[in-house]
C-alpha atoms as an extended CHARMM CRD file, in Angstrom:
* protein
*
       209  EXT
         1         1  UNK       CA             96.0790000000      117.6820000000      103.7920000000  PROA      1               0.0000000000
         2         2  UNK       CA             97.7200000000      116.6230000000      107.0540000000  PROA      2               0.0000000000
         3         3  UNK       CA             95.8080000000      114.8460000000      109.7880000000  PROA      3               0.0000000000
         4         4  UNK       CA             96.9310000000      115.7450000000      113.3050000000  PROA      4               0.0000000000
         5         5  UNK       CA             95.8110000000      113.3810000000      116.0650000000  PROA      5               0.0000000000
         6         6  UNK       CA             96.4960000000      114.9250000000      119.4680000000  PROA      6               0.0000000000
         7         7  UNK       CA             96.7690000000      112.3330000000      122.2300000000  PROA      7               0.0000000000
         8         8  UNK       CA             98.6520000000      114.5550000000      124.6650000000  PROA      8               0.0000000000
         9         9  UNK       CA            101.6360000000      114.1900000000      127.0440000000  PROA      9               0.0000000000
        10        10  UNK       CA            105.1530000000      115.5870000000      126.5330000000  PROA      10              0.0000000000
        11        11  UNK       CA            104.0720000000      117.9930000000      123.7820000000  PROA      11              0.0000000000
        12        12  UNK       CA            103.8410000000      121.7950000000      124.0930000000  PROA      12              0.0000000000
        13        13  UNK       CA            100.9380000000      122.4770000000      121.7580000000  PROA      13              0.0000000000
        14        14  UNK       CA            101.2570000000      126.2460000000      122.1710000000  PROA      14              0.0000000000
        15        15  UNK       CA            104.6650000000      126.1250000000      120.4980000000  PROA      15              0.0000000000
        16        16  UNK       CA            103.9010000000      123.5040000000      117.8930000000  PROA      16              0.0000000000
        17        17  UNK       CA            103.7150000000      124.7090000000      114.2700000000  PROA      17              0.0000000000
        18        18  UNK       CA            100.6760000000      123.2060000000      112.5340000000  PROA      18              0.0000000000
        19        19  UNK       CA            100.4670000000      123.1940000000      108.7340000000  PROA      19              0.0000000000
        20        20  UNK       CA             97.6840000000      125.3440000000      107.2750000000  PROA      20              0.0000000000
        21        21  UNK       CA             96.0950000000      122.5670000000      105.2340000000  PROA      21              0.0000000000
        22        22  UNK       CA             95.0990000000      120.3290000000      108.1010000000  PROA      22              0.0000000000
        23        23  UNK       CA             92.4840000000      118.4810000000      110.1070000000  PROA      23              0.0000000000
        24        24  UNK       CA             93.0420000000      118.4460000000      113.8810000000  PROA      24              0.0000000000
        25        25  UNK       CA             91.4780000000      115.7560000000      116.0540000000  PROA      25              0.0000000000
        26        26  UNK       CA             91.8190000000      115.6640000000      119.8360000000  PROA      26              0.0000000000
        27        27  UNK       CA             91.6430000000      112.1910000000      121.3290000000  PROA      27              0.0000000000
        28        28  UNK       CA             90.3830000000      111.8450000000      124.9080000000  PROA      28              0.0000000000
        29        29  UNK       CA             92.7800000000      113.7300000000      127.2180000000  PROA      29              0.0000000000
        30        30  UNK       CA             94.4700000000      115.1470000000      124.1310000000  PROA      30              0.0000000000
        31        31  UNK       CA             91.2730000000      117.0710000000      123.3420000000  PROA      31              0.0000000000
        32        32  UNK       CA             91.3790000000      118.7070000000      126.7740000000  PROA      32              0.0000000000
        33        33  UNK       CA             95.0460000000      119.6500000000      126.3870000000  PROA      33              0.0000000000
        34        34  UNK       CA             94.3320000000      121.1010000000      122.9550000000  PROA      34              0.0000000000
        35        35  UNK       CA             91.4380000000      123.2570000000      124.1700000000  PROA      35              0.0000000000
        36        36  UNK       CA             93.5280000000      124.4950000000      127.1000000000  PROA      36              0.0000000000
        37        37  UNK       CA             96.2690000000      125.4010000000      124.5970000000  PROA      37              0.0000000000
        38        38  UNK       CA             93.7890000000      127.3640000000      122.4530000000  PROA      38              0.0000000000
        39        39  UNK       CA             94.0920000000      124.9220000000      119.5620000000  PROA      39              0.0000000000
        40        40  UNK       CA             91.0610000000      124.9750000000      117.2580000000  PROA      40              0.0000000000
        41        41  UNK       CA             90.0290000000      121.3350000000      117.0580000000  PROA      41              0.0000000000
        42        42  UNK       CA             87.8730000000      120.0130000000      114.2520000000  PROA      42              0.0000000000
        43        43  UNK       CA             86.7860000000      116.9740000000      116.2850000000  PROA      43              0.0000000000
        44        44  UNK       CA             87.0460000000      115.5660000000      119.7990000000  PROA      44              0.0000000000
        45        45  UNK       CA             87.0570000000      111.7590000000      119.8350000000  PROA      45              0.0000000000
        46        46  UNK       CA             87.0970000000      109.2500000000      122.6750000000  PROA      46              0.0000000000
        47        47  UNK       CA             85.3760000000      107.5910000000      125.5690000000  PROA      47              0.0000000000
        48        48  UNK       CA             86.8920000000      110.3520000000      127.7430000000  PROA      48              0.0000000000
        49        49  UNK       CA             87.7370000000      108.0120000000      130.5860000000  PROA      49              0.0000000000
        50        50  UNK       CA             91.0780000000      109.7530000000      131.1730000000  PROA      50              0.0000000000
        51        51  UNK       CA             89.4420000000      113.0650000000      132.1850000000  PROA      51              0.0000000000
        52        52  UNK       CA             86.6420000000      113.8240000000      134.6240000000  PROA      52              0.0000000000
        53        53  UNK       CA             83.0860000000      114.9570000000      133.8380000000  PROA      53              0.0000000000
        54        54  UNK       CA             83.8180000000      118.6570000000      134.3410000000  PROA      54              0.0000000000
        55        55  UNK       CA             86.8230000000      118.4880000000      132.0180000000  PROA      55              0.0000000000
        56        56  UNK       CA             84.7890000000      116.5980000000      129.4030000000  PROA      56              0.0000000000
        57        57  UNK       CA             82.0600000000      119.2310000000      129.6130000000  PROA      57              0.0000000000
        58        58  UNK       CA             84.6830000000      121.9540000000      129.2350000000  PROA      58              0.0000000000
        59        59  UNK       CA             85.8660000000      120.3360000000      125.9930000000  PROA      59              0.0000000000
        60        60  UNK       CA             82.3460000000      120.0070000000      124.5880000000  PROA      60              0.0000000000
        61        61  UNK       CA             81.3770000000      123.5780000000      125.5240000000  PROA      61              0.0000000000
        62        62  UNK       CA             83.9520000000      124.8890000000      123.0620000000  PROA      62              0.0000000000
        63        63  UNK       CA             81.7580000000      124.0880000000      120.0560000000  PROA      63              0.0000000000
        64        64  UNK       CA             83.8320000000      121.1270000000      118.9060000000  PROA      64              0.0000000000
        65        65  UNK       CA             82.2630000000      118.3160000000      116.9110000000  PROA      65              0.0000000000
        66        66  UNK       CA             82.3860000000      115.3190000000      119.2090000000  PROA      66              0.0000000000
        67        67  UNK       CA             82.4410000000      111.5820000000      118.6450000000  PROA      67              0.0000000000
        68        68  UNK       CA             81.6340000000      109.8350000000      121.9130000000  PROA      68              0.0000000000
        69        69  UNK       CA             82.9150000000      106.2580000000      122.0220000000  PROA      69              0.0000000000
        70        70  UNK       CA             81.8610000000      103.3650000000      124.2020000000  PROA      70              0.0000000000
        71        71  UNK       CA             84.5830000000      102.4500000000      126.7410000000  PROA      71              0.0000000000
        72        72  UNK       CA             83.9980000000       98.7970000000      125.8120000000  PROA      72              0.0000000000
        73        73  UNK       CA             85.3830000000       98.4680000000      122.2770000000  PROA      73              0.0000000000
        74        74  UNK       CA             87.8530000000       96.4950000000      120.1930000000  PROA      74              0.0000000000
        75        75  UNK       CA             90.2040000000       99.3490000000      119.2210000000  PROA      75              0.0000000000
        76        76  UNK       CA             91.9170000000      102.2700000000      120.9360000000  PROA      76              0.0000000000
        77        77  UNK       CA             90.5120000000      105.7920000000      120.7290000000  PROA      77              0.0000000000
        78        78  UNK       CA             93.5600000000      106.7950000000      118.6840000000  PROA      78              0.0000000000
        79        79  UNK       CA             93.0320000000      103.9860000000      116.1990000000  PROA      79              0.0000000000
        80        80  UNK       CA             89.3760000000      104.9560000000      115.8760000000  PROA      80              0.0000000000
        81        81  UNK       CA             90.4040000000      108.5290000000      115.0170000000  PROA      81              0.0000000000
        82        82  UNK       CA             92.8660000000      107.1550000000      112.4590000000  PROA      82              0.0000000000
        83        83  UNK       CA             90.2140000000      104.9380000000      110.8600000000  PROA      83              0.0000000000
        84        84  UNK       CA             87.6600000000      107.7340000000      110.7630000000  PROA      84              0.0000000000
        85        85  UNK       CA             89.7970000000      110.4860000000      109.2350000000  PROA      85              0.0000000000
        86        86  UNK       CA             92.8300000000      109.0000000000      107.4130000000  PROA      86              0.0000000000
        87        87  UNK       CA             91.3590000000      108.8320000000      103.9080000000  PROA      87              0.0000000000
        88        88  UNK       CA             92.9610000000      111.2670000000      101.4750000000  PROA      88              0.0000000000
        89        89  UNK       CA             95.5780000000      112.4760000000      103.9590000000  PROA      89              0.0000000000
        90        90  UNK       CA             99.1460000000      112.8190000000      102.7330000000  PROA      90              0.0000000000
        91        91  UNK       CA            100.5390000000      112.6110000000      106.2700000000  PROA      91              0.0000000000
        92        92  UNK       CA             99.2330000000      111.6040000000      109.7080000000  PROA      92              0.0000000000
        93        93  UNK       CA            101.0020000000      113.0850000000      112.7310000000  PROA      93              0.0000000000
        94        94  UNK       CA            100.2390000000      111.6870000000      116.1760000000  PROA      94              0.0000000000
        95        95  UNK       CA            101.2090000000      114.3220000000      118.7450000000  PROA      95              0.0000000000
        96        96  UNK       CA            102.1530000000      112.8460000000      122.1150000000  PROA      96              0.0000000000
        97        97  UNK       CA            101.8090000000      109.1900000000      122.9450000000  PROA      97              0.0000000000
        98        98  UNK       CA            105.5350000000      108.5180000000      123.3810000000  PROA      98              0.0000000000
        99        99  UNK       CA            106.9100000000      109.9450000000      126.6370000000  PROA      99              0.0000000000
       100       100  UNK       CA            104.8650000000      109.8790000000      129.8480000000  PROA      100             0.0000000000
       101       101  UNK       CA            102.2710000000      107.5910000000      128.3010000000  PROA      101             0.0000000000
       102       102  UNK       CA            101.0120000000      104.1460000000      129.2300000000  PROA      102             0.0000000000
       103       103  UNK       CA            103.3820000000      101.6920000000      127.5860000000  PROA      103             0.0000000000
       104       104  UNK       CA            100.6410000000       99.5610000000      126.0300000000  PROA      104             0.0000000000
       105       105  UNK       CA             99.2000000000      102.5830000000      124.2540000000  PROA      105             0.0000000000
       106       106  UNK       CA            102.6490000000      103.6050000000      123.0540000000  PROA      106             0.0000000000
       107       107  UNK       CA            103.1110000000      100.1240000000      121.5600000000  PROA      107             0.0000000000
       108       108  UNK       CA             99.6720000000      100.4040000000      119.9460000000  PROA      108             0.0000000000
       109       109  UNK       CA            100.7830000000      103.7070000000      118.3880000000  PROA      109             0.0000000000
       110       110  UNK       CA            103.9260000000      102.0060000000      117.0590000000  PROA      110             0.0000000000
       111       111  UNK       CA            101.6880000000       99.3480000000      115.5160000000  PROA      111             0.0000000000
       112       112  UNK       CA             99.7380000000      102.1330000000      113.8180000000  PROA      112             0.0000000000
       113       113  UNK       CA            102.9780000000      103.4300000000      112.2900000000  PROA      113             0.0000000000
       114       114  UNK       CA            103.8140000000       99.9010000000      111.1280000000  PROA      114             0.0000000000
       115       115  UNK       CA            100.3840000000       99.6910000000      109.5100000000  PROA      115             0.0000000000
       116       116  UNK       CA            100.6190000000      102.9730000000      107.6020000000  PROA      116             0.0000000000
       117       117  UNK       CA            103.8290000000      104.6380000000      106.4160000000  PROA      117             0.0000000000
       118       118  UNK       CA            102.0980000000      108.0480000000      106.4890000000  PROA      118             0.0000000000
       119       119  UNK       CA            101.9990000000      107.9300000000      110.2920000000  PROA      119             0.0000000000
       120       120  UNK       CA            104.5740000000      109.8780000000      112.3240000000  PROA      120             0.0000000000
       121       121  UNK       CA            104.7420000000      109.9210000000      116.1350000000  PROA      121             0.0000000000
       122       122  UNK       CA            106.0600000000      113.1430000000      117.6290000000  PROA      122             0.0000000000
       123       123  UNK       CA            106.4890000000      114.8910000000      120.9560000000  PROA      123             0.0000000000
       124       124  UNK       CA            108.8690000000      117.4950000000      122.3850000000  PROA      124             0.0000000000
       125       125  UNK       CA            111.6780000000      114.9430000000      122.7670000000  PROA      125             0.0000000000
       126       126  UNK       CA            111.4440000000      112.4500000000      119.8950000000  PROA      126             0.0000000000
       127       127  UNK       CA            110.0380000000      111.8270000000      116.4510000000  PROA      127             0.0000000000
       128       128  UNK       CA            109.4010000000      108.3290000000      115.0750000000  PROA      128             0.0000000000
       129       129  UNK       CA            108.8980000000      107.7270000000      111.3610000000  PROA      129             0.0000000000
       130       130  UNK       CA            108.9690000000      104.8940000000      108.8480000000  PROA      130             0.0000000000
       131       131  UNK       CA            110.8080000000      104.6050000000      105.5310000000  PROA      131             0.0000000000
       132       132  UNK       CA            110.0830000000      101.9750000000      102.8900000000  PROA      132             0.0000000000
       133       133  UNK       CA            112.2670000000      100.8950000000       99.9700000000  PROA      133             0.0000000000
       134       134  UNK       CA            113.1900000000      102.2890000000       97.6130000000  PROA      134             0.0000000000
       135       135  UNK       CA            113.9490000000      105.6780000000       99.1430000000  PROA      135             0.0000000000
       136       136  UNK       CA            116.7800000000      108.0960000000       99.8670000000  PROA      136             0.0000000000
       137       137  UNK       CA            116.2650000000      110.6100000000      102.6820000000  PROA      137             0.0000000000
       138       138  UNK       CA            118.5190000000      113.5040000000      103.6720000000  PROA      138             0.0000000000
       139       139  UNK       CA            118.5190000000      114.6770000000      107.3000000000  PROA      139             0.0000000000
       140       140  UNK       CA            119.8780000000      118.0710000000      108.3440000000  PROA      140             0.0000000000
       141       141  UNK       CA            121.7530000000      118.4710000000      111.5980000000  PROA      141             0.0000000000
       142       142  UNK       CA            119.0930000000      120.0550000000      113.7960000000  PROA      142             0.0000000000
       143       143  UNK       CA            117.6690000000      119.5900000000      117.2980000000  PROA      143             0.0000000000
       144       144  UNK       CA            117.8680000000      115.7940000000      117.2530000000  PROA      144             0.0000000000
       145       145  UNK       CA            121.1100000000      114.2550000000      118.4760000000  PROA      145             0.0000000000
       146       146  UNK       CA            120.4720000000      110.5130000000      118.2890000000  PROA      146             0.0000000000
       147       147  UNK       CA            119.3150000000      108.4900000000      115.2760000000  PROA      147             0.0000000000
       148       148  UNK       CA            118.2160000000      104.9040000000      115.9330000000  PROA      148             0.0000000000
       149       149  UNK       CA            117.1670000000      102.5420000000      113.1510000000  PROA      149             0.0000000000
       150       150  UNK       CA            114.9980000000       99.4660000000      113.6080000000  PROA      150             0.0000000000
       151       151  UNK       CA            113.6840000000       96.9240000000      111.1630000000  PROA      151             0.0000000000
       152       152  UNK       CA            110.0020000000       97.0950000000      110.3440000000  PROA      152             0.0000000000
       153       153  UNK       CA            110.4630000000       94.5130000000      107.5960000000  PROA      153             0.0000000000
       154       154  UNK       CA            113.9970000000       93.1000000000      107.2590000000  PROA      154             0.0000000000
       155       155  UNK       CA            115.7370000000       95.7530000000      105.2240000000  PROA      155             0.0000000000
       156       156  UNK       CA            118.9120000000       96.7960000000      103.4240000000  PROA      156             0.0000000000
       157       157  UNK       CA            120.0520000000      100.2530000000      104.5140000000  PROA      157             0.0000000000
       158       158  UNK       CA            123.0160000000      102.5460000000      103.8930000000  PROA      158             0.0000000000
       159       159  UNK       CA            124.0380000000      105.5260000000      106.0480000000  PROA      159             0.0000000000
       160       160  UNK       CA            126.3590000000      108.4010000000      105.1010000000  PROA      160             0.0000000000
       161       161  UNK       CA            127.3770000000      111.4290000000      107.1440000000  PROA      161             0.0000000000
       162       162  UNK       CA            126.8810000000      109.5980000000      110.4400000000  PROA      162             0.0000000000
       163       163  UNK       CA            129.3400000000      108.7070000000      113.1890000000  PROA      163             0.0000000000
       164       164  UNK       CA            128.8810000000      105.1090000000      112.1270000000  PROA      164             0.0000000000
       165       165  UNK       CA            128.2200000000      104.8560000000      108.3920000000  PROA      165             0.0000000000
       166       166  UNK       CA            126.8320000000      101.6980000000      106.8280000000  PROA      166             0.0000000000
       167       167  UNK       CA            126.9180000000      100.3040000000      103.3140000000  PROA      167             0.0000000000
       168       168  UNK       CA            124.1290000000       97.9250000000      102.2870000000  PROA      168             0.0000000000
       169       169  UNK       CA            123.6760000000       96.6760000000      105.8260000000  PROA      169             0.0000000000
       170       170  UNK       CA            121.0220000000       93.9980000000      106.3170000000  PROA      170             0.0000000000
       171       171  UNK       CA            118.9230000000       95.1640000000      109.2550000000  PROA      171             0.0000000000
       172       172  UNK       CA            117.0020000000       92.2730000000      110.7850000000  PROA      172             0.0000000000
       173       173  UNK       CA            114.3170000000       92.1290000000      113.4610000000  PROA      173             0.0000000000
       174       174  UNK       CA            115.6940000000       92.4960000000      117.0100000000  PROA      174             0.0000000000
       175       175  UNK       CA            118.9530000000       93.9620000000      115.6590000000  PROA      175             0.0000000000
       176       176  UNK       CA            120.3260000000       96.6210000000      118.0510000000  PROA      176             0.0000000000
       177       177  UNK       CA            123.4190000000       97.6440000000      116.0700000000  PROA      177             0.0000000000
       178       178  UNK       CA            121.8120000000      100.8370000000      114.7490000000  PROA      178             0.0000000000
       179       179  UNK       CA            120.8130000000      102.4300000000      118.0650000000  PROA      179             0.0000000000
       180       180  UNK       CA            122.0380000000      105.9220000000      119.0750000000  PROA      180             0.0000000000
       181       181  UNK       CA            123.9390000000      106.8680000000      115.9400000000  PROA      181             0.0000000000
       182       182  UNK       CA            124.8240000000      110.5420000000      115.4500000000  PROA      182             0.0000000000
       183       183  UNK       CA            125.3080000000      112.9280000000      112.5520000000  PROA      183             0.0000000000
       184       184  UNK       CA            128.8710000000      114.1900000000      112.1730000000  PROA      184             0.0000000000
       185       185  UNK       CA            128.3360000000      116.2480000000      109.0120000000  PROA      185             0.0000000000
       186       186  UNK       CA            125.8790000000      119.0800000000      108.3800000000  PROA      186             0.0000000000
       187       187  UNK       CA            123.5480000000      116.4720000000      106.9310000000  PROA      187             0.0000000000
       188       188  UNK       CA            123.2700000000      112.7270000000      106.6420000000  PROA      188             0.0000000000
       189       189  UNK       CA            121.6840000000      110.3190000000      104.2080000000  PROA      189             0.0000000000
       190       190  UNK       CA            119.5770000000      107.2180000000      104.7350000000  PROA      190             0.0000000000
       191       191  UNK       CA            119.1140000000      104.9440000000      101.7540000000  PROA      191             0.0000000000
       192       192  UNK       CA            116.6970000000      102.0200000000      101.9500000000  PROA      192             0.0000000000
       193       193  UNK       CA            117.1540000000       99.5450000000       99.1060000000  PROA      193             0.0000000000
       194       194  UNK       CA            114.9170000000       96.7650000000      100.4240000000  PROA      194             0.0000000000
       195       195  UNK       CA            112.3040000000       96.2690000000      103.1040000000  PROA      195             0.0000000000
       196       196  UNK       CA            111.1730000000       98.8930000000      105.5780000000  PROA      196             0.0000000000
       197       197  UNK       CA            112.8080000000      100.5410000000      108.5940000000  PROA      197             0.0000000000
       198       198  UNK       CA            111.6910000000      102.6930000000      111.5120000000  PROA      198             0.0000000000
       199       199  UNK       CA            113.7530000000      105.6960000000      112.5650000000  PROA      199             0.0000000000
       200       200  UNK       CA            113.6650000000      107.1720000000      116.0700000000  PROA      200             0.0000000000
       201       201  UNK       CA            115.2110000000      110.6410000000      116.3410000000  PROA      201             0.0000000000
       202       202  UNK       CA            115.7700000000      111.8230000000      119.9130000000  PROA      202             0.0000000000
       203       203  UNK       CA            117.1740000000      114.9070000000      121.5850000000  PROA      203             0.0000000000
       204       204  UNK       CA            120.1560000000      114.9000000000      123.9160000000  PROA      204             0.0000000000
       205       205  UNK       CA            119.7810000000      112.8950000000      127.1380000000  PROA      205             0.0000000000
       206       206  UNK       CA            119.6140000000      116.1780000000      129.0840000000  PROA      206             0.0000000000
       207       207  UNK       CA            116.1920000000      116.8440000000      127.5430000000  PROA      207             0.0000000000
       208       208  UNK       CA            114.7730000000      113.7930000000      129.3090000000  PROA      208             0.0000000000
       209       209  UNK       CA            115.8350000000      114.8570000000      132.8200000000  PROA      209             0.0000000000
């Protein structure tokens, strides 16, 4: 089963293709956006401080199971949803939370990805995922133009089929060499022989205008 955590912003939920075997949780404003997009939520979670009382009531009137959180707490609403529902999930997709989002919450979402390799962050412009050694991943040339690799844990990576291929490159923290690479073949390969890396796939710059 796949856990979808909808946090909203820069994601067209009406066009998004959800897997059939899923659990969908709307977090705070994300719950409102989901209901407005006619997405059938399983749960609405949050302190709902990012929407007004009428909007909160609108969410709850749609028969959704709700988990009301105290605004004074030690974790984010998104992390609470992760803690509550992650068990037994093969993948956890956080929808939104990248573009047009408060930077501190975006960084908290990145920390969630660093905590759990099942977590993927996705919106209409980018997708951020993590790959741990040993693994070999093939990417097809699709809607994403730029491929940027960052170290999660200092890693050894190889790239083939890219504009700038690499062979057993040691990717350290704060290394910016692997930003904005591009596929030149119909597909490309990432091989991680040690450590763990984070991949950011982004669309053409025009998409951000």
